[in-house]
C-alpha positions in Angstrom: -59.1 45.5 -22.7 -58.8 46.6 -19.1 -56.3 45.3 -16.5 -58.6 43.0 -14.7 -59.7 41.2 -18.0 -56.0 40.9 -19.0 -55.2 39.3 -15.6 -58.2 36.9 -15.9 -57.1 35.9 -19.4 -53.5 35.3 -18.3 -54.5 33.2 -15.3 -56.7 31.1 -17.5 -53.7 30.4 -19.8 -51.6 29.5 -16.7 -54.2 27.1 -15.5 -54.2 25.4 -18.8 -50.4 25.3 -19.0 -50.4 27.6 -22.1 -47.5 29.7 -21.0 -46.6 30.8 -24.5 -50.1 32.4 -24.9 -49.8 34.1 -21.6 -46.5 35.6 -22.5 -47.9 36.9 -25.9 -50.7 38.6 -24.0 -48.4 40.3 -21.6 -45.9 41.4 -24.2 -48.7 43.0 -26.3 -49.9 45.0 -23.3 -46.7 45.5 -21.3 -46.3 49.1 -22.7 -49.4 50.1 -20.7 -47.8 49.2 -17.4 -44.0 48.8 -17.9 -43.1 49.1 -14.3 -45.9 47.0 -12.9 -44.6 44.6 -10.2 -47.5 42.1 -10.6 -47.2 42.1 -14.4 -43.4 41.6 -14.4 -43.8 38.8 -11.7 -46.3 36.9 -13.8 -44.3 37.4 -17.0 -41.2 36.1 -15.3 -43.2 33.1 -13.9 -44.5 32.2 -17.3 -41.1 32.5 -19.0 -39.6 30.2 -16.4 -42.3 27.6 -16.8 -42.0 27.9 -20.6 -38.3 27.1 -20.2 -37.2 30.5 -21.3 -34.9 30.8 -18.4 -32.6 33.6 -19.6 -35.7 35.8 -20.2 -37.1 34.9 -16.8 -33.8 35.9 -15.2 -34.0 39.3 -16.9 -37.5 40.0 -15.5 -36.5 38.8 -12.0 -33.5 41.2 -12.2 -35.9 44.0 -12.9 -38.1 42.9 -10.0 -34.9 42.9 -7.8 -34.3 46.5 -8.8 -37.9 47.4 -7.9 -37.9 45.5 -4.6 -34.3 45.3 -3.4 -35.3 43.9 0.0 -37.2 40.9 -1.5 -35.2 37.7 -0.9 -37.9 35.9 -2.9 -37.0 37.6 -6.1 -33.3 37.0 -5.5 -34.0 33.3 -5.1 -36.1 33.2 -8.3 -33.4 35.1 -10.1 -30.7 32.7 -9.0 -32.9 29.7 -9.8 -33.5 31.1 -13.3 -29.8 31.8 -13.8 -28.9 28.3 -12.8 -31.4 26.9 -15.4 -30.0 29.3 -18.0 -26.4 28.2 -17.2 -25.4 31.7 -16.1 -23.1 30.5 -13.3 -21.4 33.8 -12.6 -24.8 35.6 -12.3 -26.0 33.0 -9.9 -22.9 33.2 -7.7 -23.1 37.1 -7.6 -26.6 36.8 -6.0 -26.2 33.7 -3.8 -23.0 34.7 -2.1 -24.7 37.5 -0.1 -27.7 35.4 1.1 -27.2 32.4 3.5 -30.5 30.6 3.3 -30.6 26.8 2.6 -32.2 27.4 -0.8 -29.6 29.9 -1.9 -26.7 27.8 -0.7 -28.0 24.9 -2.8 -28.3 27.2 -5.8 -24.7 28.4 -5.3 -23.6 24.7 -5.1 -25.4 24.0 -8.4 -23.5 27.0 -10.0 -20.2 25.7 -8.7 -21.1 22.2 -9.9 -21.9 23.6 -13.4 -18.4 25.2 -13.5 -16.9 21.8 -12.4 -15.6 23.6 -9.2 -16.1 20.5 -7.2 -14.0 21.4 -4.2 -16.0 24.7 -3.7 -19.2 22.8 -4.3 -18.4 20.3 -1.5 -17.5 23.2 0.8 -20.8 25.0 0.1 -22.8 21.8 0.6 -21.2 21.1 3.9 -23.0 24.3 5.1 -26.4 23.0 4.0 -28.8 20.8 6.0 -27.5 17.3 5.8 -30.9 15.5 5.8 -32.3 17.7 3.0 -32.9 15.4 0.0 -31.6 18.1 -2.4 -28.3 18.3 -0.4 -27.9 14.5 -0.5 -28.5 14.4 -4.3 -26.1 17.3 -4.8 -23.4 15.5 -2.8 -23.9 12.4 -4.8 -23.7 14.3 -8.0 -20.2 15.6 -6.9 -19.2 11.9 -6.4 -20.4 11.2 -9.9 -18.5 14.1 -11.4 -15.4 12.9 -9.6 -15.8 9.5 -11.3 -16.9 7.6 -8.2 -19.8 5.9 -10.1 -20.3 2.9 -7.9 -20.4 5.1 -4.8 -22.8 7.5 -6.5 -25.1 4.7 -7.6 -25.4 3.3 -4.1 -26.2 6.7 -2.7 -28.8 7.4 -5.4 -30.5 4.1 -4.6 -30.7 5.1 -0.9 -32.1 8.5 -1.9 -34.7 6.7 -4.1 -35.8 4.6 -1.1 -36.4 7.8 0.9 -38.0 9.9 -1.9 -39.8 7.1 -3.8 -39.5 5.7 -7.3 -39.2 8.8 -9.5 -37.7 9.2 -13.0 -34.8 11.6 -12.2 -33.2 9.3 -9.6 -33.8 6.2 -11.7 -32.1 8.0 -14.6 -29.1 9.0 -12.5 -28.7 5.4 -11.3 -28.9 4.2 -14.9 -26.3 6.7 -15.9 -24.0 5.4 -13.2 -24.3 1.8 -14.4 -23.7 3.1 -18.0 -20.5 4.8 -16.9 -19.4 1.7 -15.1 -19.9 -0.4 -18.3 -22.9 -2.3 -16.7 -25.0 -1.9 -19.8 -27.6 -4.6 -18.9 -28.4 -2.9 -15.5 -28.5 0.5 -17.2 -30.9 -0.8 -19.9 -33.1 -2.4 -17.2 -33.3 0.9 -15.3 -33.9 2.9 -18.5 -36.8 0.7 -19.5 -38.4 1.1 -16.1 -38.3 4.9 -16.6 -39.8 4.7 -20.0 -42.6 2.4 -18.7 -43.3 4.7 -15.8 -43.5 7.8 -17.8 -45.3 6.0 -20.6 -48.0 5.1 -18.1 -48.3 8.7 -17.0 -48.4 9.9 -20.6 -51.9 8.6 -20.8 -53.0 10.8 -17.9 -54.4 14.3 -18.5 -51.7 16.9 -18.9 -51.3 20.5 -20.0 -50.8 21.5 -23.6 -47.1 22.0 -23.2 -46.8 18.8 -21.1 -44.5 16.6 -23.1 -41.3 18.6 -22.9 -41.6 19.3 -19.2 -43.4 16.3 -17.6 -41.6 13.7 -19.8 -38.1 15.3 -19.7 -36.6 12.2 -18.2 -38.3 10.0 -20.7 -36.4 12.0 -23.3 -33.2 11.6 -21.3 -33.8 7.9 -20.8 -34.4 7.3 -24.5 -31.2 9.2 -25.4 -29.3 7.1 -22.9 -30.8 3.9 -24.3 -29.8 4.9 -27.8 -26.2 5.6 -26.5 -26.1 2.1 -24.8 -27.3 0.3 -28.0 -24.8 2.3 -30.1 -21.9 1.4 -27.8 -23.0 -2.3 -27.9 -22.9 -2.0 -31.7 -26.7 -2.5 -31.9 -26.8 0.2 -34.5 -30.3 -0.6 -36.0 -31.8 -0.6 -32.5 -30.1 2.8 -31.7 -31.6 4.2 -35.0 -35.1 2.9 -34.0 -34.9 4.5 -30.6 -33.8 7.9 -32.0 -36.6 7.7 -34.6 -39.1 7.0 -31.8 -37.7 9.9 -29.8 -37.9 12.3 -32.7 -41.5 11.1 -33.5 -42.6 11.7 -29.9 -41.5 15.3 -30.2 -43.0 15.5 -33.7 -39.5 16.2 -35.1 -39.9 19.8 -33.9 -38.1 21.8 -31.2 -35.8 18.9 -30.6 -33.4 19.4 -27.6 -29.7 19.7 -28.5 -28.8 16.4 -26.9 -31.4 14.5 -29.0 -30.2 16.3 -32.2 -26.6 15.4 -31.3 -27.4 11.7 -30.7 -29.6 11.5 -33.8 -26.6 12.8 -35.9 -24.2 10.2 -34.5 -26.4 7.1 -34.9 -27.4 8.1 -38.5 -24.1 9.6 -39.6 -23.4 6.8 -42.1 -26.6 7.5 -44.0 -25.8 11.1 -44.8 -22.4 12.3 -43.4 -22.7 15.7 -45.1 -26.1 16.4 -43.4 -24.8 15.1 -40.0 -21.8 17.4 -40.1 -23.9 20.4 -41.1 -26.3 19.7 -38.1 -23.3 19.5 -35.7 -22.0 22.8 -37.1 -25.4 24.4 -36.3 -25.3 23.0 -32.8 -21.8 24.4 -32.2 -23.2 27.9 -33.1 -25.9 27.6 -30.4 -25.5 29.4 -27.1 -25.5 26.0 -25.3 -24.8 22.6 -26.7 -23.6 19.2 -25.5 -19.9 19.3 -24.7 -19.2 16.3 -27.0 -20.3 18.3 -30.1 -16.9 20.0 -30.7 -14.9 16.8 -30.4 -17.3 14.8 -32.5 -17.4 17.4 -35.2 -13.6 17.5 -35.5 -13.5 13.7 -35.4 -16.1 13.5 -38.2 -14.1 16.0 -40.3 -11.0 13.8 -39.9 -12.8 10.5 -40.6 -14.2 11.9 -43.9 -11.0 13.4 -45.2 -11.7 17.0 -44.4 -8.5 17.6 -42.4 -8.5 21.3 -43.4 -11.9 21.9 -41.9 -10.9 20.0 -38.8 -7.9 22.3 -38.3 -10.0 25.4 -38.9 -12.7 24.3 -36.4 -10.1 23.5 -33.8 -8.2 26.8 -34.3 -11.4 28.8 -34.1 -12.4 27.1 -30.9 -9.0 26.5 -29.2 -9.9 27.9 -25.8 -13.3 26.2 -25.8 -11.6 22.9 -26.8 -9.3 23.1 -23.8 -12.3 23.6 -21.5 -14.7 20.9 -22.8 -12.5 18.3 -24.5 -10.5 15.9 -22.4 -6.7 16.3 -22.6 -6.3 12.8 -24.0 -8.8 13.4 -26.9 -7.4 16.9 -27.6 -3.9 15.5 -27.9 -5.1 12.9 -30.3 -7.1 15.4 -32.4 -4.1 17.7 -32.7 -1.9 14.8 -33.7 -4.4 13.5 -36.2 -4.7 16.9 -37.9 -0.9 17.2 -38.1 -0.6 13.8 -39.8 -2.1 15.1 -43.0 0.3 18.1 -43.4 3.3 17.2 -41.3 3.3 13.4 -40.8 6.9 13.2 -39.7 6.3 15.8 -36.9 3.2 13.8 -35.8 5.1 10.6 -35.2 6.8 11.7 -32.0 3.6 13.2 -30.7 1.7 9.9 -31.2 4.6 7.9 -29.7 4.4 10.1 -26.6 0.6 9.7 -26.3 0.9 5.9 -26.9 3.6 5.6 -24.2 1.2 7.0 -21.6 -1.4 4.3 -22.4 0.9 1.3 -22.6 1.8 1.0 -18.8 -1.8 1.6 -17.9 -3.0 -1.2 -20.1 -0.3 -3.6 -18.8 -1.2 -2.7 -15.2 -4.9 -3.3 -15.9 -4.1 -6.6 -17.6 -2.2 -7.7 -14.5 -5.3 -6.8 -12.4 -7.4 -9.1 -14.5 -4.9 -11.9 -14.3 -4.6 -11.6 -10.5 -8.4 -11.4 -10.2 -8.8 -14.6 -12.3 -6.2 -16.4 -10.2 -7.8 -15.4 -6.9 -11.4 -15.9 -8.1 -13.4 -18.1 -5.7 -16.9 -16.7 -5.4 -19.5 -14.5 -7.2 -18.2 -11.3 -5.7 -14.7 -11.9 -7.0 -16.1 -12.8 -10.4 -17.8 -9.4 -10.5 -14.3 -7.9 -9.8 -13.0 -9.7 -12.9 -15.9 -8.3 -15.0 -15.3 -4.8 -13.7 -11.5 -5.0 -14.3 -12.1 -6.3 -17.8 -14.6 -3.5 -18.7 -12.0 -0.9 -17.4 -9.4 -2.6 -19.6 -11.7 -2.6 -22.7 -12.5 1.1 -22.1 -8.8 2.0 -21.9 -8.1 -0.1 -25.0 -10.9 1.6 -27.0 -9.2 4.9 -26.2 -5.7 3.6 -27.2 -6.7 2.0 -30.5 -7.3 5.3 -32.5 -3.8 6.4 -31.5 -2.2 3.1 -32.6 -4.2 3.1 -35.9 -3.1 6.7 -36.6 0.6 5.7 -36.1 0.2 2.8 -38.5 -1.8 5.0 -41.0 1.2 7.4 -41.4 3.3 4.6 -42.9 0.3 3.1 -44.7 -0.2 6.4 -46.6 3.5 6.2 -47.5 2.9 2.6 -48.8 5.5 1.4 -46.2 3.3 -1.5 -45.2 6.0 -3.5 -43.5 6.6 -0.6 -41.1 2.8 -0.3 -40.4 2.8 -4.1 -39.7 5.6 -3.7 -37.2 3.8 -0.9 -35.4 0.7 -3.1 -35.0 2.8 -6.1 -34.1 4.4 -4.2 -31.2 1.0 -4.1 -29.5 0.0 -7.6 -30.2 -0.2 -8.7 -26.5 -2.4 -5.7 -25.6 -4.6 -5.7 -28.7 -4.8 -9.2 -30.2 -8.4 -9.7 -29.3 -9.6 -6.3 -30.5 -11.6 -6.4 -33.7 -10.1 -3.2 -35.1 -6.5 -4.4 -34.5 -7.3 -7.7 -36.3 -8.9 -5.9 -39.2 -6.0 -3.5 -39.8 -3.5 -6.3 -39.3 -5.3 -8.2 -42.1 -5.2 -5.0 -44.2 -1.4 -4.5 -43.9 -0.7 -8.2 -44.6 -3.0 -8.1 -47.7 -1.4 -4.9 -49.0 2.1 -6.5 -49.0 0.9 -9.1 -51.5 3.0 -12.3 -52.2 3.2 -14.7 -49.3 1.7 -12.0 -46.9 -1.7 -12.4 -48.6 -1.9 -15.9 -47.1 -1.0 -14.5 -43.7 -4.0 -12.0 -43.9 -6.5 -14.8 -44.0 -6.5 -15.8 -40.2 -7.0 -12.1 -39.2 -10.0 -11.6 -41.4 -11.4 -15.1 -40.5 -11.3 -14.2 -36.8 -13.6 -11.3 -37.5 -16.2 -13.1 -39.6 -16.2 -16.4 -37.7 -17.6 -14.7 -34.6 -20.4 -13.1 -36.5 -23.6 -15.0 -37.2 -25.2 -14.5 -40.6 -27.4 -11.7 -39.2 -24.4 -9.7 -38.2 -22.2 -10.6 -41.1 -23.1 -7.4 -42.9 -21.7 -5.4 -39.9 -18.2 -6.6 -41.0 -16.6 -4.0 -43.3 -17.2 -4.9 -46.9 -13.6 -4.4 -47.8 -12.6 -7.0 -45.2 -14.9 -9.5 -46.8 -13.7 -8.6 -50.3 -10.1 -9.0 -49.3 -10.7 -12.3 -47.6 -12.4 -13.7 -50.7 -9.5 -12.4 -52.9 -7.0 -14.0 -50.5 -8.8 -17.4 -50.8 -8.9 -17.1 -54.6 -5.2 -16.3 -54.7 -4.5 -19.4 -52.5 -6.6 -21.6 -54.8 -9.5 -21.9 -52.4 -12.2 -20.5 -54.7 -14.9 -22.7 -53.1 -14.3 -21.1 -49.7 -14.5 -17.7 -51.3 -17.7 -18.6 -53.1 -19.3 -19.9 -49.8 -18.6 -16.5 -48.1 -20.1 -14.6 -51.1 -23.1 -16.8 -51.0 -23.6 -16.2 -47.3 -23.4 -12.4 -47.9 -25.8 -12.5 -50.8 -28.4 -14.5 -48.9 -28.2 -12.3 -45.9 -28.6 -9.2 -48.0 -31.6 -10.7 -49.7 -33.1 -11.7 -46.3 -32.6 -8.2 -44.8 -33.9 -6.5 -47.9 -37.1 -8.6 -47.8 -37.6 -7.9 -44.1 -37.1 -4.2 -44.6 -34.2 -4.2 -42.1 -31.9 -2.0 -44.2 -32.5 0.2 -47.2 -29.2 -0.1 -49.0 -26.7 -3.0 -48.9 -23.6 -3.0 -51.0 -21.4 -5.8 -49.5 -22.0 -8.3 -52.5 -21.5 -5.4 -54.9 -18.1 -4.4 -53.4 -16.9 -8.0 -53.0 -17.6 -8.7 -56.7 -16.1 -5.4 -57.8 -12.8 -6.1 -55.9 -12.6 -9.6 -57.2 -13.4 -8.5 -60.7 -10.7 -5.8 -60.6 -8.2 -8.3 -59.3 -8.8 -10.8 -62.2 -8.7 -8.0 -64.8 -5.4 -6.8 -63.3 -4.1 -10.3 -63.7 -5.2 -10.3 -67.3 -7.9 -12.9 -66.7 -10.6 -10.7 -68.3 -13.3 -13.2 -68.9 -13.7 -14.1 -65.2 -12.9 -10.5 -64.2 -15.6 -8.9 -66.5 -18.1 -11.6 -65.3 -17.6 -10.4 -61.7 -17.8 -6.7 -62.7 -21.1 -7.3 -64.4 -22.4 -9.2 -61.5 -21.4 -6.4 -59.1 -23.7 -4.0 -60.9 -26.8 -6.1 -60.6 -29.4 -4.8 -60.1 -28.3 -1.6 -61.9 -31.0 0.5 -60.2 -29.5 -0.2 -56.8 -25.7 -0.6 -57.5 -24.9 1.8 -60.2 -23.3 5.0 -58.8 -20.3 7.2 -59.7 -18.0 5.2 -57.4 -18.9 1.7 -58.8 -18.8 3.1 -62.4 -15.3 4.5 -61.8 -13.9 1.1 -61.2 -16.1 -0.6 -63.7 -15.0 1.6 -66.6 -11.4 1.2 -65.7 -11.7 -2.6 -66.2 -13.7 -2.2 -69.4 -11.1 0.3 -70.8 -8.2 -2.0 -69.8 -9.8 -4.8 -71.7 -10.5 -2.6 -74.7 -6.8 -1.5 -74.7 -5.6 -5.1 -74.8 -8.1 -6.1 -77.5 -7.1 -3.2 -79.7 -3.4 -4.3 -79.5 -4.4 -7.9 -80.2 -2.9 -8.9 -76.8 -5.9 -10.9 -75.8 -9.2 -12.3 -77.1 -12.7 -12.8 -75.6 -15.5 -15.1 -76.6 -18.7 -13.9 -78.2 -20.7 -14.6 -75.0 -18.5 -12.2 -73.0 -18.7 -9.5 -75.7 -22.5 -9.7 -75.8 -22.7 -9.4 -71.9 -20.4 -6.4 -72.1 -22.5 -4.7 -74.8 -25.7 -5.5 -72.9 -24.5 -4.1 -69.6 -23.2 -1.0 -71.2 -26.6 -0.5 -72.9 -28.3 -0.8 -69.5 -25.8 1.6 -68.0 -26.4 4.0 -70.8 -30.2 3.8 -70.1 -30.0 4.1 -66.3 -27.1 6.4 -65.8 -28.4 9.6 -67.4 -28.8 11.4 -64.0 -25.5 10.1 -62.5 -22.6 12.5 -63.0 -18.9 11.7 -63.1 -15.9 14.0 -63.2 -13.5 13.3 -66.1 -9.9 14.7 -65.9 -9.2 17.1 -68.8 -12.9 17.8 -69.5 -14.8 20.9 -68.6 -17.5 20.1 -66.2 -18.9 16.7 -65.3 -20.2 14.1 -67.8 -23.0 11.7 -67.2 -22.3 8.0 -66.7 -24.7 7.4 -69.6 -22.6 9.3 -72.1 -19.4 7.6 -71.0 -21.1 4.1 -71.2 -22.2 5.0 -74.8 -18.6 6.0 -75.8 -17.1 2.8 -74.3 -19.8 0.7 -76.0 -18.9 2.3 -79.4 -15.2 1.5 -78.7 -16.0 -2.2 -78.2 -18.2 -2.3 -81.3 -15.5 -0.7 -83.4 -12.8 -3.1 -82.1 -14.8 -6.3 -82.5 -16.2 -5.6 -86.0 
């Protein structure tokens, strides 16, 4: 194949947008003309438009060496370096050229390094009325946290430049950062609609990733908003749509990261593994490191959290906020050195308390002075700032209480939570954990746990009842039973059961275990109180249907109750009626049949045993005792 035919073939690929094919042709023939300026120029161009920015920069660097006087190649090199995130390489080239384009590229490099002061200085030397200068200046405002100011300037730029997805996305992002989720969602939906309309127009074969870039960004932002608003199923649906649009192949790192977060409860091990792979990439969302460490901690893998933080200590200082980093370090310390973690957490908490009180006063003053719609918006803004601050404070408070919870010093944990009652009494997590520490102290305190749990479920309609942690529902039912309010407990269980059945029929959720866990907790309580007939009835109920509810965890608690009953029967310390015995033997037979592939670890035995074999042994024990 001669040079002219190669060129024609390459230009044909470029016309069709098939840059990957053009690159393949060049690479197979580049040895024939390794120093050809036209060949290198076309190859660099194709790499850039194929989003291989680092490779494009390498080819433009070769062209700079071939043509040292060419400002055009310097500009393209800087542009490719910016896209590749090579900030130092960009600055090295742009500092010696004073054109408008090069100054803007230098400002982008400084922005990428969060060197905002230098970026402002560079932009002050650019043309003020250039739209790119305006947008860059607004981006500096955004980076400095002036979201309202940035949103207004982006809107002005959009009036000048027209309704385009990038500016609409930046406006939506500003509203999101200000906590104005409704406005952010409205803007995001307009972007998706606009790009969705264009998606039906003719485009090149590589079109989706490039032409619909901001549709991907918009869908990611919409998923984040839904997740923050606790609309978890909606967030999952959006991420599923986004992954389907990209055929679940070559997903960008932000999409992978967000997909992990919204689906982490479905398969935590897989989610953690995907975040580890992201962390090993050359570039990844800055939130990956903090979220990976947080997931390790929340799933009891404190040693891996510590290893990950130690291995990335310098990176953590650069990309994790000081507040979050202090919290993660204290959280890691609580597992090994809880006493040393206490003063650390007290110091962090003391920094939040005055800020929360100050923000609370702002809300009170705004409410007192409120006379018109504008002042009402100030109340809303102040409230959202308070809520954001409180959401950051809650993990610290919970970690303080958890240290004493782990020591079974529940009264001390209660006191720690009580000390923040004025700041946190309306926060769901505070109410939930206050209910837990009251419940754990038993006696009269169980009665005191009821109002805290009730406050959580009363605000939830039936459709959202299953978003309440199952342990909270179980504890509330137990508390009502202890207080001789069994009818109230039964009403809650019936609500849960009906909602599970409704959602299972509608296909809303694949696995629901609230009823199972509630019955398991109540059954265990009755067995512990020696009321075996009611306890075993609840245990059997919790396993139905066995195909859905039998697993190593539910079997662990089930067999403990069965063995406790067997021990009492063998010592003639209790009796059960024939109906209960038949139900026990029947359920053990079903477990023996269905549990062959479910494994369970038994202390003192080599290797795991199947649930089936354990059920068989327990069934034989009951037959022997009762014959």
